[in-house]
C-alpha positions, 0 to 999 in steps of 0.5 A: 500500500502506498503512503498516499493511500495509507494516509487517505485511509487513515483520514477516512477512519479518523473522519468517521471516528470524529463524526461518531464521537461528536454525534454520540457526545451530542446524544449523551448531552441532550438525550436525543440523536443528532440530525439535520433537523437542527438546521430547521429552527429558523434564524437563531444563534443555535442554528448557526452554531449547529452548522460546524457541528453538522459539518463534522458529524454528518457522515455518522448521521448519513450512515445512521439514517441510511442503515435505518432506512434500509432496514425499516423502509426496505430502501434499494441497494443503489440508494444505500450504496450512493449514501455510503459513498457520499458519507465516505467522501465526506468523512475523508474530507473532514478527516483530512481537514482535522489532520491538517488542523492538528499538523498546523497546530503542531500536535502532529509532525 
């Protein structure tokens, strides 16, 4: 495996782990699962605060909703595959951003 492929794989894993940790922490704090409905509360400061949270928690929310929909609503395989690819790409980008931020802060070499 090339170093670039390994770096991308680690970014993907870190992105999913970060998304899961944020969504689980939110659920533990407010006793309800995180969702995109946080954006539907009108123009309010907490709606604007929800945007950065959802940017990083979105891969977990997308996969949770997709897997529940596949089980409960019997969604087609193509829809589940498309949502998985979208969540994976989103996770890769958020993991890459998180790692770049840690490198810029001097935490990682």
